[in-house]
C-alpha positions as protocol buffer text, in pm:
chain_id: "A"
residue {
  index: 1
  type: MET
  ca { x: -2917 y: -2022 z: 10596 }
}
residue {
  index: 2
  type: HIS
  ca { x: -3182 y: -2051 z: 10341 }
}
residue {
  index: 3
  type: PRO
  ca { x: -3145 y: -2312 z: 10084 }
}
residue {
  index: 4
  type: ALA
  ca { x: -3051 y: -2214 z: 9731 }
}
residue {
  index: 5
  type: GLY
  ca { x: -3390 y: -2309 z: 9600 }
}
residue {
  index: 6
  type: SER
  ca { x: -3576 y: -2078 z: 9839 }
}
residue {
  index: 7
  type: ALA
  ca { x: -3344 y: -1783 z: 9760 }
}
residue {
  index: 8
  type: ALA
  ca { x: -3402 y: -1827 z: 9392 }
}
residue {
  index: 9
  type: ALA
  ca { x: -3772 y: -1840 z: 9453 }
}
residue {
  index: 10
  type: GLY
  ca { x: -3772 y: -1513 z: 9652 }
}
residue {
  index: 11
  type: THR
  ca { x: -3585 y: -1315 z: 9377 }
}
residue {
  index: 12
  type: PRO
  ca { x: -3803 y: -1188 z: 9090 }
}
residue {
  index: 13
  type: ARG
  ca { x: -3715 y: -1359 z: 8756 }
}
residue {
  index: 14
  type: GLN
  ca { x: -3616 y: -1126 z: 8465 }
}
residue {
  index: 15
  type: PRO
  ca { x: -3746 y: -1203 z: 8123 }
}
residue {
  index: 16
  type: SER
  ca { x: -3489 y: -1355 z: 7876 }
}
residue {
  index: 17
  type: LYS
  ca { x: -3381 y: -1155 z: 7562 }
}
residue {
  index: 18
  type: ARG
  ca { x: -3420 y: -1321 z: 7223 }
}
residue {
  index: 19
  type: ARG
  ca { x: -3156 y: -1225 z: 6956 }
}
residue {
  index: 20
  type: ILE
  ca { x: -3301 y: -1147 z: 6617 }
}
residue {
  index: 21
  type: PRO
  ca { x: -3076 y: -1232 z: 6323 }
}
residue {
  index: 22
  type: VAL
  ca { x: -2961 y: -940 z: 6111 }
}
residue {
  index: 23
  type: SER
  ca { x: -3053 y: -1116 z: 5793 }
}
residue {
  index: 24
  type: HIS
  ca { x: -3419 y: -1106 z: 5886 }
}
residue {
  index: 25
  type: LEU
  ca { x: -3619 y: -920 z: 5623 }
}
residue {
  index: 26
  type: GLY
  ca { x: -3725 y: -570 z: 5717 }
}
residue {
  index: 27
  type: MET
  ca { x: -3459 y: -531 z: 5987 }
}
residue {
  index: 28
  type: ALA
  ca { x: -3136 y: -333 z: 5956 }
}
residue {
  index: 29
  type: ASP
  ca { x: -2798 y: -396 z: 6108 }
}
residue {
  index: 30
  type: PRO
  ca { x: -2793 y: -246 z: 6461 }
}
residue {
  index: 31
  type: HIS
  ca { x: -2426 y: -150 z: 6414 }
}
residue {
  index: 32
  type: GLN
  ca { x: -2487 y: 32 z: 6082 }
}
residue {
  index: 33
  type: LEU
  ca { x: -2436 y: 410 z: 6113 }
}
residue {
  index: 34
  type: PHE
  ca { x: -2605 y: 516 z: 5789 }
}
residue {
  index: 35
  type: ASP
  ca { x: -2895 y: 392 z: 5584 }
}
residue {
  index: 36
  type: ASP
  ca { x: -2805 y: 163 z: 5296 }
}
residue {
  index: 37
  type: THR
  ca { x: -2908 y: 340 z: 4971 }
}
residue {
  index: 38
  type: SER
  ca { x: -2715 y: 123 z: 4731 }
}
residue {
  index: 39
  type: SER
  ca { x: -3029 y: -62 z: 4628 }
}
residue {
  index: 40
  type: ALA
  ca { x: -3191 y: 253 z: 4498 }
}
residue {
  index: 41
  type: GLN
  ca { x: -2881 y: 356 z: 4304 }
}
residue {
  index: 42
  type: SER
  ca { x: -2838 y: 13 z: 4153 }
}
residue {
  index: 43
  type: GLN
  ca { x: -3201 y: 12 z: 4044 }
}
residue {
  index: 44
  type: GLY
  ca { x: -3144 y: 346 z: 3872 }
}
residue {
  index: 45
  type: TYR
  ca { x: -2867 y: 189 z: 3661 }
}
residue {
  index: 46
  type: GLY
  ca { x: -3071 y: -112 z: 3569 }
}
residue {
  index: 47
  type: ALA
  ca { x: -2913 y: -359 z: 3816 }
}
residue {
  index: 48
  type: GLN
  ca { x: -3132 y: -614 z: 3988 }
}
residue {
  index: 49
  type: ARG
  ca { x: -3156 y: -637 z: 4365 }
}
residue {
  index: 50
  type: GLY
  ca { x: -2978 y: -931 z: 4518 }
}
residue {
  index: 51
  type: PRO
  ca { x: -3155 y: -1193 z: 4721 }
}
residue {
  index: 52
  type: SER
  ca { x: -2972 y: -1079 z: 5036 }
}
residue {
  index: 53
  type: GLY
  ca { x: -3177 y: -759 z: 5044 }
}
residue {
  index: 54
  type: LEU
  ca { x: -2870 y: -536 z: 5085 }
}
residue {
  index: 55
  type: GLY
  ca { x: -2915 y: -371 z: 4744 }
}
residue {
  index: 56
  type: TYR
  ca { x: -2606 y: -508 z: 4571 }
}
residue {
  index: 57
  type: PRO
  ca { x: -2644 y: -620 z: 4207 }
}
residue {
  index: 58
  type: THR
  ca { x: -2651 y: -988 z: 4143 }
}
residue {
  index: 59
  type: ALA
  ca { x: -2360 y: -1168 z: 3986 }
}
residue {
  index: 60
  type: SER
  ca { x: -2574 y: -1259 z: 3683 }
}
residue {
  index: 61
  type: ALA
  ca { x: -2559 y: -901 z: 3547 }
}
residue {
  index: 62
  type: SER
  ca { x: -2289 y: -900 z: 3274 }
}
residue {
  index: 63
  type: PRO
  ca { x: -2022 y: -628 z: 3294 }
}
residue {
  index: 64
  type: GLN
  ca { x: -2066 y: -556 z: 2921 }
}
residue {
  index: 65
  type: ALA
  ca { x: -2433 y: -473 z: 2970 }
}
residue {
  index: 66
  type: ALA
  ca { x: -2351 y: -250 z: 3265 }
}
residue {
  index: 67
  type: PHE
  ca { x: -2077 y: -77 z: 3059 }
}
residue {
  index: 68
  type: LEU
  ca { x: -2299 y: -15 z: 2758 }
}
residue {
  index: 69
  type: ALA
  ca { x: -2583 y: 107 z: 2975 }
}
residue {
  index: 70
  type: ASP
  ca { x: -2359 y: 385 z: 3107 }
}
residue {
  index: 71
  type: PRO
  ca { x: -2421 y: 707 z: 2906 }
}
residue {
  index: 72
  type: VAL
  ca { x: -2066 y: 827 z: 2975 }
}
residue {
  index: 73
  type: SER
  ca { x: -1929 y: 511 z: 2817 }
}
residue {
  index: 74
  type: ASN
  ca { x: -2153 y: 558 z: 2513 }
}
residue {
  index: 75
  type: MET
  ca { x: -2026 y: 911 z: 2474 }
}
residue {
  index: 76
  type: ALA
  ca { x: -1666 y: 793 z: 2501 }
}
residue {
  index: 77
  type: MET
  ca { x: -1726 y: 525 z: 2239 }
}
residue {
  index: 78
  type: ALA
  ca { x: -1882 y: 775 z: 1999 }
}
residue {
  index: 79
  type: TYR
  ca { x: -1592 y: 1016 z: 2050 }
}
residue {
  index: 80
  type: GLY
  ca { x: -1340 y: 737 z: 1989 }
}
residue {
  index: 81
  type: SER
  ca { x: -1517 y: 634 z: 1669 }
}
residue {
  index: 82
  type: SER
  ca { x: -1512 y: 993 z: 1541 }
}
residue {
  index: 83
  type: LEU
  ca { x: -1139 y: 1021 z: 1619 }
}
residue {
  index: 84
  type: ALA
  ca { x: -1071 y: 695 z: 1433 }
}
residue {
  index: 85
  type: ALA
  ca { x: -1264 y: 818 z: 1128 }
}
residue {
  index: 86
  type: GLN
  ca { x: -1075 y: 1148 z: 1128 }
}
residue {
  index: 87
  type: GLY
  ca { x: -743 y: 966 z: 1160 }
}
residue {
  index: 88
  type: LYS
  ca { x: -824 y: 735 z: 868 }
}
residue {
  index: 89
  type: GLU
  ca { x: -920 y: 1033 z: 651 }
}
residue {
  index: 90
  type: LEU
  ca { x: -596 y: 1213 z: 743 }
}
residue {
  index: 91
  type: VAL
  ca { x: -385 y: 907 z: 661 }
}
residue {
  index: 92
  type: ASP
  ca { x: -562 y: 863 z: 326 }
}
residue {
  index: 93
  type: LYS
  ca { x: -493 y: 1225 z: 234 }
}
residue {
  index: 94
  type: ASN
  ca { x: -125 y: 1203 z: 325 }
}
residue {
  index: 95
  type: ILE
  ca { x: -78 y: 873 z: 143 }
}
residue {
  index: 96
  type: ASP
  ca { x: -242 y: 1014 z: -169 }
}
residue {
  index: 97
  type: ARG
  ca { x: -13 y: 1316 z: -146 }
}
residue {
  index: 98
  type: PHE
  ca { x: 309 y: 1113 z: -151 }
}
residue {
  index: 99
  type: ILE
  ca { x: 184 y: 796 z: -324 }
}
residue {
  index: 100
  type: PRO
  ca { x: -85 y: 877 z: -585 }
}
residue {
  index: 101
  type: VAL
  ca { x: -290 y: 563 z: -544 }
}
residue {
  index: 102
  type: THR
  ca { x: -568 y: 687 z: -771 }
}
residue {
  index: 103
  type: LYS
  ca { x: -318 y: 755 z: -1050 }
}
residue {
  index: 104
  type: LEU
  ca { x: -153 y: 418 z: -1007 }
}
residue {
  index: 105
  type: LYS
  ca { x: -485 y: 247 z: -1075 }
}
residue {
  index: 106
  type: TYR
  ca { x: -483 y: 401 z: -1423 }
}
residue {
  index: 107
  type: TYR
  ca { x: -146 y: 245 z: -1508 }
}
residue {
  index: 108
  type: PHE
  ca { x: -265 y: -103 z: -1411 }
}
residue {
  index: 109
  type: ALA
  ca { x: -592 y: -90 z: -1607 }
}
residue {
  index: 110
  type: VAL
  ca { x: -482 y: -348 z: -1864 }
}
residue {
  index: 111
  type: ASP
  ca { x: -615 y: -671 z: -2009 }
}
residue {
  index: 112
  type: THR
  ca { x: -474 y: -968 z: -2196 }
}
residue {
  index: 113
  type: LEU
  ca { x: -532 y: -814 z: -2540 }
}
residue {
  index: 114
  type: TYR
  ca { x: -345 y: -499 z: -2447 }
}
residue {
  index: 115
  type: VAL
  ca { x: -49 y: -694 z: -2305 }
}
residue {
  index: 116
  type: GLY
  ca { x: -20 y: -898 z: -2623 }
}
residue {
  index: 117
  type: LYS
  ca { x: -33 y: -589 z: -2846 }
}
residue {
  index: 118
  type: LYS
  ca { x: 215 y: -401 z: -2628 }
}
residue {
  index: 119
  type: LEU
  ca { x: 467 y: -683 z: -2633 }
}
residue {
  index: 120
  type: GLY
  ca { x: 436 y: -701 z: -3010 }
}
residue {
  index: 121
  type: LEU
  ca { x: 492 y: -325 z: -3028 }
}
residue {
  index: 122
  type: LEU
  ca { x: 805 y: -352 z: -2812 }
}
residue {
  index: 123
  type: PHE
  ca { x: 958 y: -622 z: -3036 }
}
residue {
  index: 124
  type: PHE
  ca { x: 837 y: -483 z: -3371 }
}
residue {
  index: 125
  type: PRO
  ca { x: 790 y: -104 z: -3346 }
}
residue {
  index: 126
  type: TYR
  ca { x: 888 y: -50 z: -3711 }
}
residue {
  index: 127
  type: LEU
  ca { x: 544 y: -128 z: -3855 }
}
residue {
  index: 128
  type: HIS
  ca { x: 345 y: 86 z: -3612 }
}
residue {
  index: 129
  type: GLN
  ca { x: 223 y: 414 z: -3760 }
}
residue {
  index: 130
  type: ASP
  ca { x: -2 y: 599 z: -3515 }
}
residue {
  index: 131
  type: TRP
  ca { x: 186 y: 682 z: -3192 }
}
residue {
  index: 132
  type: GLU
  ca { x: -55 y: 942 z: -3059 }
}
residue {
  index: 133
  type: VAL
  ca { x: -210 y: 879 z: -2718 }
}
residue {
  index: 134
  type: GLN
  ca { x: -590 y: 897 z: -2726 }
}
residue {
  index: 135
  type: TYR
  ca { x: -770 y: 1139 z: -2498 }
}
residue {
  index: 136
  type: GLN
  ca { x: -1126 y: 1162 z: -2375 }
}
residue {
  index: 137
  type: GLN
  ca { x: -1226 y: 1503 z: -2237 }
}
residue {
  index: 138
  type: ASP
  ca { x: -863 y: 1607 z: -2173 }
}
residue {
  index: 139
  type: THR
  ca { x: -797 y: 1277 z: -1992 }
}
residue {
  index: 140
  type: PRO
  ca { x: -596 y: 992 z: -2147 }
}
residue {
  index: 141
  type: VAL
  ca { x: -794 y: 676 z: -2195 }
}
residue {
  index: 142
  type: ALA
  ca { x: -706 y: 363 z: -2000 }
}
residue {
  index: 143
  type: PRO
  ca { x: -420 y: 153 z: -2139 }
}
residue {
  index: 144
  type: ARG
  ca { x: -650 y: -136 z: -2225 }
}
residue {
  index: 145
  type: PHE
  ca { x: -819 y: 93 z: -2481 }
}
residue {
  index: 146
  type: ASP
  ca { x: -498 y: 243 z: -2626 }
}
residue {
  index: 147
  type: VAL
  ca { x: -181 y: 49 z: -2701 }
}
residue {
  index: 148
  type: ASN
  ca { x: 22 y: 373 z: -2703 }
}
residue {
  index: 149
  type: ALA
  ca { x: -64 y: 456 z: -2341 }
}
residue {
  index: 150
  type: PRO
  ca { x: 207 y: 378 z: -2083 }
}
residue {
  index: 151
  type: ASP
  ca { x: 139 y: 116 z: -1818 }
}
residue {
  index: 152
  type: LEU
  ca { x: 315 y: -22 z: -1512 }
}
residue {
  index: 153
  type: TYR
  ca { x: 192 y: -379 z: -1536 }
}
residue {
  index: 154
  type: ILE
  ca { x: 436 y: -490 z: -1805 }
}
residue {
  index: 155
  type: PRO
  ca { x: 741 y: -315 z: -1647 }
}
residue {
  index: 156
  type: ALA
  ca { x: 662 y: -456 z: -1302 }
}
residue {
  index: 157
  type: MET
  ca { x: 609 y: -811 z: -1427 }
}
residue {
  index: 158
  type: ALA
  ca { x: 913 y: -783 z: -1654 }
}
residue {
  index: 159
  type: PHE
  ca { x: 1134 y: -671 z: -1365 }
}
residue {
  index: 160
  type: ILE
  ca { x: 1023 y: -963 z: -1147 }
}
residue {
  index: 161
  type: THR
  ca { x: 1072 y: -1206 z: -1436 }
}
residue {
  index: 162
  type: TYR
  ca { x: 1415 y: -1059 z: -1506 }
}
residue {
  index: 163
  type: VAL
  ca { x: 1523 y: -1127 z: -1147 }
}
residue {
  index: 164
  type: LEU
  ca { x: 1393 y: -1485 z: -1169 }
}
residue {
  index: 165
  type: VAL
  ca { x: 1562 y: -1549 z: -1504 }
}
residue {
  index: 166
  type: ALA
  ca { x: 1885 y: -1402 z: -1367 }
}
residue {
  index: 167
  type: GLY
  ca { x: 1864 y: -1649 z: -1076 }
}
residue {
  index: 168
  type: LEU
  ca { x: 1808 y: -1930 z: -1324 }
}
residue {
  index: 169
  type: ALA
  ca { x: 2111 y: -1825 z: -1527 }
}
residue {
  index: 170
  type: LEU
  ca { x: 2328 y: -1807 z: -1216 }
}
residue {
  index: 171
  type: GLY
  ca { x: 2201 y: -2145 z: -1104 }
}
residue {
  index: 172
  type: THR
  ca { x: 2291 y: -2313 z: -1433 }
}
residue {
  index: 173
  type: GLN
  ca { x: 2646 y: -2183 z: -1389 }
}
residue {
  index: 174
  type: ASP
  ca { x: 2672 y: -2294 z: -1024 }
}
residue {
  index: 175
  type: ARG
  ca { x: 2707 y: -1931 z: -918 }
}
residue {
  index: 176
  type: PHE
  ca { x: 2371 y: -1883 z: -751 }
}
residue {
  index: 177
  type: SER
  ca { x: 2351 y: -1725 z: -407 }
}
residue {
  index: 178
  type: PRO
  ca { x: 2082 y: -1512 z: -241 }
}
residue {
  index: 179
  type: ASP
  ca { x: 2328 y: -1226 z: -196 }
}
residue {
  index: 180
  type: LEU
  ca { x: 2421 y: -1225 z: -563 }
}
residue {
  index: 181
  type: LEU
  ca { x: 2057 y: -1236 z: -670 }
}
residue {
  index: 182
  type: GLY
  ca { x: 1974 y: -948 z: -435 }
}
residue {
  index: 183
  type: LEU
  ca { x: 2266 y: -752 z: -577 }
}
residue {
  index: 184
  type: GLN
  ca { x: 2132 y: -810 z: -927 }
}
residue {
  index: 185
  type: ALA
  ca { x: 1785 y: -681 z: -834 }
}
residue {
  index: 186
  type: SER
  ca { x: 1915 y: -381 z: -639 }
}
residue {
  index: 187
  type: SER
  ca { x: 2148 y: -285 z: -924 }
}
residue {
  index: 188
  type: ALA
  ca { x: 1861 y: -282 z: -1172 }
}
residue {
  index: 189
  type: LEU
  ca { x: 1650 y: -67 z: -939 }
}
residue {
  index: 190
  type: ALA
  ca { x: 1941 y: 169 z: -873 }
}
residue {
  index: 191
  type: TRP
  ca { x: 2002 y: 226 z: -1244 }
}
residue {
  index: 192
  type: LEU
  ca { x: 1632 y: 285 z: -1302 }
}
residue {
  index: 193
  type: THR
  ca { x: 1623 y: 542 z: -1022 }
}
residue {
  index: 194
  type: LEU
  ca { x: 1929 y: 721 z: -1158 }
}
residue {
  index: 195
  type: GLU
  ca { x: 1773 y: 733 z: -1504 }
}
residue {
  index: 196
  type: VAL
  ca { x: 1452 y: 889 z: -1375 }
}
residue {
  index: 197
  type: LEU
  ca { x: 1637 y: 1149 z: -1167 }
}
residue {
  index: 198
  type: ALA
  ca { x: 1870 y: 1240 z: -1453 }
}
residue {
  index: 199
  type: ILE
  ca { x: 1581 y: 1288 z: -1697 }
}
residue {
  index: 200
  type: LEU
  ca { x: 1383 y: 1498 z: -1451 }
}
residue {
  index: 201
  type: LEU
  ca { x: 1685 y: 1717 z: -1386 }
}
residue {
  index: 202
  type: SER
  ca { x: 1747 y: 1757 z: -1758 }
}
residue {
  index: 203
  type: LEU
  ca { x: 1385 y: 1852 z: -1823 }
}
residue {
  index: 204
  type: TYR
  ca { x: 1410 y: 2111 z: -1548 }
}
residue {
  index: 205
  type: LEU
  ca { x: 1735 y: 2260 z: -1676 }
}
residue {
  index: 206
  type: ILE
  ca { x: 1615 y: 2301 z: -2035 }
}
residue {
  index: 207
  type: THR
  ca { x: 1270 y: 2419 z: -1912 }
}
residue {
  index: 208
  type: VAL
  ca { x: 1053 y: 2169 z: -2095 }
}
residue {
  index: 209
  type: ASN
  ca { x: 680 y: 2208 z: -2033 }
}
residue {
  index: 210
  type: THR
  ca { x: 552 y: 1858 z: -2088 }
}
residue {
  index: 211
  type: ASP
  ca { x: 282 y: 1632 z: -1952 }
}
residue {
  index: 212
  type: LEU
  ca { x: 543 y: 1358 z: -1904 }
}
residue {
  index: 213
  type: THR
  ca { x: 510 y: 1255 z: -1541 }
}
residue {
  index: 214
  type: THR
  ca { x: 750 y: 1061 z: -1319 }
}
residue {
  index: 215
  type: ILE
  ca { x: 529 y: 753 z: -1342 }
}
residue {
  index: 216
  type: ASP
  ca { x: 536 y: 779 z: -1722 }
}
residue {
  index: 217
  type: LEU
  ca { x: 915 y: 780 z: -1713 }
}
residue {
  index: 218
  type: VAL
  ca { x: 921 y: 471 z: -1490 }
}
residue {
  index: 219
  type: ALA
  ca { x: 686 y: 296 z: -1730 }
}
residue {
  index: 220
  type: PHE
  ca { x: 881 y: 383 z: -2046 }
}
residue {
  index: 221
  type: LEU
  ca { x: 1219 y: 303 z: -1890 }
}
residue {
  index: 222
  type: GLY
  ca { x: 1085 y: -25 z: -1749 }
}
residue {
  index: 223
  type: TYR
  ca { x: 1002 y: -164 z: -2093 }
}
residue {
  index: 224
  type: LYS
  ca { x: 1367 y: -251 z: -2152 }
}
residue {
  index: 225
  type: TYR
  ca { x: 1339 y: -544 z: -1910 }
}
residue {
  index: 226
  type: VAL
  ca { x: 1132 y: -726 z: -2171 }
}
residue {
  index: 227
  type: GLY
  ca { x: 1421 y: -732 z: -2417 }
}
residue {
  index: 228
  type: MET
  ca { x: 1666 y: -824 z: -2140 }
}
residue {
  index: 229
  type: ILE
  ca { x: 1458 y: -1132 z: -2057 }
}
residue {
  index: 230
  type: GLY
  ca { x: 1457 y: -1240 z: -2421 }
}
residue {
  index: 231
  type: GLY
  ca { x: 1833 y: -1198 z: -2449 }
}
residue {
  index: 232
  type: ILE
  ca { x: 1907 y: -1400 z: -2134 }
}
residue {
  index: 233
  type: LEU
  ca { x: 1672 y: -1684 z: -2232 }
}
residue {
  index: 234
  type: MET
  ca { x: 1822 y: -1710 z: -2580 }
}
residue {
  index: 235
  type: GLY
  ca { x: 2167 y: -1705 z: -2424 }
}
residue {
  index: 236
  type: LEU
  ca { x: 2075 y: -1997 z: -2199 }
}
residue {
  index: 237
  type: LEU
  ca { x: 1938 y: -2195 z: -2494 }
}
residue {
  index: 238
  type: PHE
  ca { x: 2183 y: -2109 z: -2774 }
}
residue {
  index: 239
  type: GLY
  ca { x: 2483 y: -1959 z: -2602 }
}
residue {
  index: 240
  type: LYS
  ca { x: 2655 y: -1633 z: -2681 }
}
residue {
  index: 241
  type: ILE
  ca { x: 2538 y: -1622 z: -3041 }
}
residue {
  index: 242
  type: GLY
  ca { x: 2170 y: -1642 z: -2950 }
}
residue {
  index: 243
  type: TYR
  ca { x: 2223 y: -1388 z: -2675 }
}
residue {
  index: 244
  type: TYR
  ca { x: 2383 y: -1125 z: -2899 }
}
residue {
  index: 245
  type: LEU
  ca { x: 2138 y: -1177 z: -3185 }
}
residue {
  index: 246
  type: VAL
  ca { x: 1824 y: -1144 z: -2973 }
}
residue {
  index: 247
  type: LEU
  ca { x: 1961 y: -872 z: -2749 }
}
residue {
  index: 248
  type: GLY
  ca { x: 2080 y: -672 z: -3049 }
}
residue {
  index: 249
  type: TRP
  ca { x: 1733 y: -690 z: -3205 }
}
residue {
  index: 250
  type: CYS
  ca { x: 1569 y: -589 z: -2877 }
}
residue {
  index: 251
  type: CYS
  ca { x: 1814 y: -300 z: -2836 }
}
residue {
  index: 252
  type: MET
  ca { x: 1728 y: -159 z: -3178 }
}
residue {
  index: 253
  type: SER
  ca { x: 1356 y: -208 z: -3112 }
}
residue {
  index: 254
  type: ILE
  ca { x: 1363 y: -29 z: -2777 }
}
residue {
  index: 255
  type: PHE
  ca { x: 1566 y: 255 z: -2932 }
}
residue {
  index: 256
  type: VAL
  ca { x: 1306 y: 311 z: -3203 }
}
residue {
  index: 257
  type: PHE
  ca { x: 1023 y: 273 z: -2953 }
}
residue {
  index: 258
  type: MET
  ca { x: 1168 y: 537 z: -2716 }
}
residue {
  index: 259
  type: ILE
  ca { x: 1242 y: 782 z: -2998 }
}
residue {
  index: 260
  type: ARG
  ca { x: 890 y: 766 z: -3140 }
}
residue {
  index: 261
  type: THR
  ca { x: 728 y: 778 z: -2800 }
}
residue {
  index: 262
  type: LEU
  ca { x: 930 y: 1053 z: -2629 }
}
residue {
  index: 263
  type: ARG
  ca { x: 932 y: 1284 z: -2926 }
}
residue {
  index: 264
  type: LEU
  ca { x: 556 y: 1320 z: -2891 }
}
residue {
  index: 265
  type: LYS
  ca { x: 600 y: 1405 z: -2523 }
}
residue {
  index: 266
  type: ILE
  ca { x: 895 y: 1643 z: -2553 }
}
residue {
  index: 267
  type: LEU
  ca { x: 925 y: 1774 z: -2909 }
}
residue {
  index: 268
  type: ALA
  ca { x: 550 y: 1804 z: -2968 }
}
residue {
  index: 269
  type: GLU
  ca { x: 526 y: 2043 z: -2674 }
}
residue {
  index: 270
  type: ALA
  ca { x: 797 y: 2255 z: -2829 }
}
residue {
  index: 271
  type: ALA
  ca { x: 603 y: 2271 z: -3157 }
}
residue {
  index: 272
  type: ALA
  ca { x: 289 y: 2368 z: -2966 }
}
residue {
  index: 273
  type: GLU
  ca { x: 479 y: 2648 z: -2792 }
}
residue {
  index: 274
  type: GLY
  ca { x: 597 y: 2786 z: -3128 }
}
residue {
  index: 275
  type: VAL
  ca { x: 965 y: 2709 z: -3068 }
}
residue {
  index: 276
  type: PRO
  ca { x: 1162 y: 2713 z: -3395 }
}
residue {
  index: 277
  type: VAL
  ca { x: 1262 y: 2372 z: -3520 }
}
residue {
  index: 278
  type: ARG
  ca { x: 1630 y: 2467 z: -3545 }
}
residue {
  index: 279
  type: GLY
  ca { x: 1632 y: 2676 z: -3231 }
}
residue {
  index: 280
  type: ALA
  ca { x: 1881 y: 2616 z: -2952 }
}
residue {
  index: 281
  type: ARG
  ca { x: 1620 y: 2502 z: -2701 }
}
residue {
  index: 282
  type: ASN
  ca { x: 1462 y: 2266 z: -2948 }
}
residue {
  index: 283
  type: GLN
  ca { x: 1803 y: 2120 z: -3028 }
}
residue {
  index: 284
  type: LEU
  ca { x: 1853 y: 2048 z: -2659 }
}
residue {
  index: 285
  type: ARG
  ca { x: 1521 y: 1867 z: -2648 }
}
residue {
  index: 286
  type: MET
  ca { x: 1620 y: 1654 z: -2945 }
}
residue {
  index: 287
  type: TYR
  ca { x: 1952 y: 1568 z: -2780 }
}
residue {
  index: 288
  type: LEU
  ca { x: 1774 y: 1473 z: -2460 }
}
residue {
  index: 289
  type: THR
  ca { x: 1538 y: 1244 z: -2648 }
}
residue {
  index: 290
  type: MET
  ca { x: 1826 y: 1078 z: -2830 }
}
residue {
  index: 291
  type: ALA
  ca { x: 2026 y: 1038 z: -2509 }
}
residue {
  index: 292
  type: VAL
  ca { x: 1740 y: 869 z: -2324 }
}
residue {
  index: 293
  type: ALA
  ca { x: 1678 y: 632 z: -2615 }
}
residue {
  index: 294
  type: ALA
  ca { x: 2050 y: 551 z: -2654 }
}
residue {
  index: 295
  type: ALA
  ca { x: 2090 y: 478 z: -2283 }
}
residue {
  index: 296
  type: GLN
  ca { x: 1844 y: 189 z: -2296 }
}
residue {
  index: 297
  type: PRO
  ca { x: 2057 y: -51 z: -2512 }
}
residue {
  index: 298
  type: LEU
  ca { x: 2366 y: 28 z: -2302 }
}
residue {
  index: 299
  type: LEU
  ca { x: 2190 y: -60 z: -1977 }
}
residue {
  index: 300
  type: MET
  ca { x: 2034 y: -369 z: -2131 }
}
residue {
  index: 301
  type: TYR
  ca { x: 2380 y: -500 z: -2216 }
}
residue {
  index: 302
  type: TRP
  ca { x: 2538 y: -389 z: -1887 }
}
residue {
  index: 303
  type: LEU
  ca { x: 2277 y: -570 z: -1676 }
}
residue {
  index: 304
  type: THR
  ca { x: 2283 y: -897 z: -1873 }
}
residue {
  index: 305
  type: PHE
  ca { x: 2625 y: -967 z: -2028 }
}
residue {
  index: 306
  type: HIS
  ca { x: 2765 y: -1131 z: -1711 }
}
residue {
  index: 307
  type: LEU
  ca { x: 2466 y: -1371 z: -1688 }
}
residue {
  index: 308
  type: VAL
  ca { x: 2554 y: -1558 z: -2006 }
}
residue {
  index: 309
  type: ARG
  ca { x: 2874 y: -1766 z: -2018 }
}
């Protein structure tokens, strides 16, 4: 038997194989079936090649930049912006149809001088002579330039103040509660709504062509809250006597104010249409004007008499 060393020496020695790592630059994975083209695609979208050489974008590339660089995303963003603009325009049109925002701005165009003059006119309408509303190119001027123009600022502030004064009166009598105060406010709003609906129905039935709008009616009918506030405050200070004296004066003032204001809106249109003064239709218009004016003192008393003890 030959020794192991001699047998190994007689057999030819095969060269050893050296394994090359896959991560070596310029060499591909021997088990990869297809060529890796992700590097070329990522370069086309602006991504940087990673240090591994496999073509994947680096982690430093922000997703926002990649999203904005996509033309499809830009198109989607532009389409979404156009849809939002169209939706806003549609909402504005519908809101203006049901709630005339542009017209409401006219009724709140007041200043301190106008408010002072208007309050004086509501308490002392007997000395006022010119009740005509001024126009400029067939458009009524803003209330701050004409004391005869209706506004919503005074009625809105008077309604809020009336609710607060009513709460004060209930509190001084140990009868205050949130439910009772809410009932007081809702009752005032309900009566105002019924007044407006009744007048509109009456104007429709007697076929009156007038420029008196619904907002004008709300403004004119809301002026009675000013006298109601005065009556309640005087009742808190001087009792029943002060309440009846001040409320009685305010009731007569609002009656005269409504007569002289509404007759220019209702009866003047009849005169312009050539309706006879003693005609049946004109008589109905006069009755309507008197009824609206007479309803104001009744509601002023009904909404305040229980607040003074």
